[in-house]
OpenMM code with the backbone's topology and positions (N, CA, C; nanometers):
from openmm import Vec3, app, unit

residues = "MET VAL HIS LEU ARG PHE GLU GLY ARG SER TYR ASP ILE THR GLU GLU GLN VAL LYS ILE THR ALA GLY MET ASN ASP GLN GLN ILE LYS GLN LYS LEU ALA GLN TYR LEU ASP ILE HIS GLU SER ARG LEU LEU ASP TYR VAL ILE ASP ARG PRO ASN SER GLY ASP LEU ILE LEU ARG PRO GLU ALA VAL TYR GLY".split()
positions = [
    Vec3(7.8772, 6.8794, 7.4574),
    Vec3(7.7539, 6.8006, 7.5169),
    Vec3(7.8399, 6.7031, 7.6266),
    Vec3(7.7378, 6.7162, 7.7191),
    Vec3(7.7674, 6.6292, 7.8287),
    Vec3(7.6975, 6.5165, 7.8497),
    Vec3(7.7253, 6.3768, 7.8418),
    Vec3(7.6849, 6.2537, 7.8218),
    Vec3(7.7021, 6.1979, 7.9867),
    Vec3(7.5959, 6.1866, 8.0350),
    Vec3(7.5767, 6.1390, 8.1878),
    Vec3(7.4906, 6.0179, 8.1854),
    Vec3(7.5645, 5.9434, 8.2759),
    Vec3(7.5071, 5.8022, 8.3044),
    Vec3(7.4742, 5.7891, 8.4498),
    Vec3(7.3420, 5.7737, 8.5045),
    Vec3(7.3130, 5.7880, 8.6442),
    Vec3(7.2009, 5.7253, 8.6351),
    Vec3(7.2227, 5.6451, 8.7581),
    Vec3(7.0800, 5.5499, 8.8008),
    Vec3(7.0108, 5.4676, 8.7240),
    Vec3(7.1129, 5.3953, 8.5992),
    Vec3(7.0943, 5.3441, 8.5131),
    Vec3(6.9993, 5.4112, 8.3788),
    Vec3(6.9855, 5.5506, 8.4147),
    Vec3(6.9612, 5.6293, 8.2896),
    Vec3(7.0615, 5.7017, 8.2154),
    Vec3(7.0727, 5.7365, 8.0957),
    Vec3(7.1488, 5.7836, 7.9982),
    Vec3(7.0836, 5.9378, 7.9983),
    Vec3(7.1612, 6.0407, 7.9933),
    Vec3(7.1100, 6.1729, 7.9724),
    Vec3(7.2136, 6.2545, 7.8845),
    Vec3(7.1657, 6.3090, 7.7717),
    Vec3(7.2824, 6.3992, 7.6788),
    Vec3(7.2109, 6.5485, 7.7084),
    Vec3(7.3096, 6.6195, 7.7701),
    Vec3(7.2840, 6.7741, 7.8241),
    Vec3(7.3836, 6.8731, 7.7399),
    Vec3(7.3473, 6.9577, 7.6910),
    Vec3(7.4509, 7.0481, 7.6504),
    Vec3(7.4922, 7.1264, 7.7830),
    Vec3(7.6315, 7.1951, 7.7556),
    Vec3(7.6735, 7.2750, 7.8575),
    Vec3(7.6154, 7.3835, 7.8859),
    Vec3(7.5648, 7.4529, 7.8048),
    Vec3(7.4653, 7.5731, 7.8134),
    Vec3(7.3490, 7.5385, 7.9304),
    Vec3(7.2705, 7.4314, 7.9070),
    Vec3(7.1795, 7.3756, 7.9925),
    Vec3(7.2196, 7.3633, 8.1434),
    Vec3(7.3476, 7.3528, 8.1576),
    Vec3(7.4070, 7.3304, 8.3090),
    Vec3(7.4958, 7.3998, 8.3079),
    Vec3(7.5361, 7.5096, 8.2286),
    Vec3(7.6461, 7.6365, 8.2823),
    Vec3(7.7701, 7.6070, 8.3118),
    Vec3(7.8094, 7.5054, 8.2240),
    Vec3(7.9656, 7.4302, 8.2330),
    Vec3(8.0497, 7.5023, 8.1465),
    Vec3(8.1873, 7.5471, 8.1902),
    Vec3(8.2441, 7.6324, 8.0803),
    Vec3(8.3870, 7.5565, 8.0965),
    Vec3(8.4544, 7.5823, 7.9798),
    Vec3(8.6066, 7.5425, 7.9531),
    Vec3(8.6727, 7.5917, 8.0727),
    Vec3(8.7501, 7.5114, 8.1603),
    Vec3(8.8435, 7.5105, 8.2590),
    Vec3(8.7927, 7.5051, 8.3934),
    Vec3(8.6523, 7.4354, 8.3935),
    Vec3(8.6001, 7.4023, 8.5323),
    Vec3(8.6633, 7.2618, 8.5714),
    Vec3(8.6735, 7.2333, 8.7147),
    Vec3(8.7398, 7.1126, 8.7305),
    Vec3(8.6282, 6.9950, 8.7634),
    Vec3(8.6883, 6.8904, 8.7788),
    Vec3(8.5817, 6.7665, 8.8155),
    Vec3(8.4672, 6.8178, 8.9073),
    Vec3(8.5115, 6.8897, 9.0321),
    Vec3(8.4229, 6.9186, 9.1286),
    Vec3(8.3643, 7.0094, 9.0852),
    Vec3(8.3481, 7.1207, 9.0177),
    Vec3(8.2740, 7.1922, 9.0231),
    Vec3(8.1561, 7.1571, 8.8842),
    Vec3(8.2442, 7.0828, 8.7784),
    Vec3(8.1483, 7.0040, 8.6999),
    Vec3(8.0284, 6.9092, 8.7760),
    Vec3(8.0711, 6.8420, 8.8585),
    Vec3(7.9819, 6.7697, 8.9447),
    Vec3(7.8630, 6.8413, 8.9895),
    Vec3(7.9003, 6.9587, 9.0783),
    Vec3(7.8330, 7.0523, 9.1690),
    Vec3(7.7149, 7.0659, 9.0185),
    Vec3(7.7494, 7.1455, 8.9145),
    Vec3(7.6175, 7.1766, 8.8081),
    Vec3(7.5682, 7.0997, 8.7666),
    Vec3(7.6159, 6.9700, 8.7526),
    Vec3(7.5353, 6.8411, 8.7308),
    Vec3(7.4308, 6.7987, 8.8323),
    Vec3(7.5021, 6.8087, 8.9622),
    Vec3(7.3916, 6.7728, 9.0829),
    Vec3(7.2593, 6.8779, 9.0940),
    Vec3(7.3171, 6.9804, 9.0688),
    Vec3(7.2144, 7.1008, 9.0662),
    Vec3(7.0841, 7.0652, 8.9553),
    Vec3(7.1388, 7.0293, 8.8125),
    Vec3(7.0677, 6.9595, 8.6877),
    Vec3(6.9627, 6.8903, 8.7569),
    Vec3(7.0321, 6.7954, 8.8141),
    Vec3(6.9574, 6.6403, 8.8616),
    Vec3(6.8752, 6.6939, 8.9802),
    Vec3(6.8790, 6.8181, 9.0394),
    Vec3(6.8218, 6.8144, 9.1954),
    Vec3(6.8477, 6.7304, 9.2745),
    Vec3(6.9825, 6.6936, 9.2996),
    Vec3(7.0101, 6.5894, 9.4070),
    Vec3(7.1381, 6.6413, 9.4685),
    Vec3(7.2055, 6.6095, 9.5523),
    Vec3(7.2796, 6.6275, 9.6492),
    Vec3(7.4216, 6.5968, 9.5768),
    Vec3(7.5172, 6.6937, 9.5783),
    Vec3(7.6266, 6.6334, 9.5296),
    Vec3(7.7078, 6.5373, 9.5406),
    Vec3(7.6875, 6.4909, 9.6687),
    Vec3(7.7800, 6.3511, 9.7090),
    Vec3(7.7242, 6.2461, 9.6425),
    Vec3(7.5959, 6.2559, 9.6008),
    Vec3(7.5989, 6.1310, 9.5215),
    Vec3(7.6633, 6.0950, 9.3754),
    Vec3(7.7473, 6.1951, 9.3569),
    Vec3(7.8243, 6.1907, 9.2248),
    Vec3(7.9737, 6.1536, 9.2727),
    Vec3(7.9976, 6.1650, 9.4290),
    Vec3(8.1138, 6.1576, 9.4238),
    Vec3(8.2459, 6.0320, 9.3789),
    Vec3(8.1611, 5.9256, 9.3659),
    Vec3(8.2116, 5.7806, 9.2969),
    Vec3(8.2262, 5.8089, 9.1536),
    Vec3(8.1639, 5.9189, 9.0844),
    Vec3(8.1806, 5.9384, 8.9510),
    Vec3(8.2467, 5.9781, 8.8954),
    Vec3(8.3364, 5.9339, 8.7648),
    Vec3(8.4401, 5.9718, 8.6986),
    Vec3(8.3605, 6.0665, 8.5779),
    Vec3(8.4590, 6.1520, 8.5312),
    Vec3(8.4551, 6.2489, 8.4201),
    Vec3(8.5573, 6.2373, 8.2888),
    Vec3(8.5086, 6.1751, 8.1805),
    Vec3(8.6103, 6.1341, 8.0955),
    Vec3(8.6274, 6.2485, 7.9884),
    Vec3(8.7179, 6.2849, 7.9327),
    Vec3(8.7006, 6.4134, 7.8535),
    Vec3(8.7886, 6.3580, 7.7125),
    Vec3(8.6930, 6.2745, 7.6470),
    Vec3(8.7625, 6.2337, 7.5088),
    Vec3(8.8119, 6.3481, 7.4156),
    Vec3(8.8981, 6.3380, 7.3029),
    Vec3(8.9314, 6.4153, 7.2026),
    Vec3(8.7989, 6.4836, 7.1262),
    Vec3(8.7160, 6.4245, 7.1443),
    Vec3(8.6015, 6.4970, 7.0613),
    Vec3(8.5671, 6.6422, 7.1550),
    Vec3(8.5915, 6.6492, 7.3026),
    Vec3(8.5288, 6.7744, 7.3254),
    Vec3(8.4280, 6.7638, 7.4113),
    Vec3(8.3665, 6.6359, 7.3948),
    Vec3(8.2464, 6.6279, 7.4983),
    Vec3(8.3073, 6.5529, 7.6632),
    Vec3(8.2207, 6.5938, 7.7419),
    Vec3(8.2132, 6.5380, 7.8756),
    Vec3(8.1556, 6.3955, 7.8647),
    Vec3(8.2082, 6.3057, 7.9488),
    Vec3(8.1003, 6.1738, 8.0184),
    Vec3(8.1271, 6.1773, 8.1344),
    Vec3(8.0192, 6.1819, 8.2063),
    Vec3(8.0350, 6.1301, 8.3469),
    Vec3(7.9196, 6.0256, 8.3995),
    Vec3(8.0087, 5.9325, 8.4401),
    Vec3(7.9879, 5.7528, 8.4783),
    Vec3(8.0220, 5.7076, 8.5743),
    Vec3(7.9570, 5.6041, 8.6435),
    Vec3(8.0048, 5.5522, 8.7442),
    Vec3(8.1204, 5.4715, 8.7590),
    Vec3(8.2295, 5.5055, 8.8188),
    Vec3(8.3390, 5.4202, 8.8624),
    Vec3(8.3489, 5.2782, 8.8181),
    Vec3(8.3964, 5.2157, 8.7290),
    Vec3(8.3918, 5.0874, 8.6673),
    Vec3(8.4577, 5.0110, 8.7985),
    Vec3(8.4035, 4.8858, 8.8417),
    Vec3(8.4638, 4.8013, 8.9377),
    Vec3(8.4896, 4.6712, 8.8755),
    Vec3(8.5925, 4.6410, 8.8651),
    Vec3(8.6136, 4.4718, 8.8273),
    Vec3(8.6701, 4.4035, 8.8843),
    Vec3(8.6116, 4.2530, 8.8766),
    Vec3(8.6608, 4.1621, 8.9762),
    Vec3(8.5973, 4.1255, 9.0665),
] * unit.nanometer
topology = app.Topology()
chain = topology.addChain("A")
for resn in residues:
    res = topology.addResidue(resn, chain)
    for name in ("N", "CA", "C"):
        topology.addAtom(name, app.Element.getBySymbol(name[0]), res)
């Protein structure tokens, strides 16, 4: 499962929906998700991909503190 937080909305997307496979790097994953959202991939440049032990992927805006 891919959990995506984009522009204030949350999405739960299966890997099959966006054709993400094991071994893809962050850039490749962001390209697939940008295609899914029908946006230019540059809009996801500042996003972070977390890979918790559950096997899911979490794409979220980079957290800024201070």
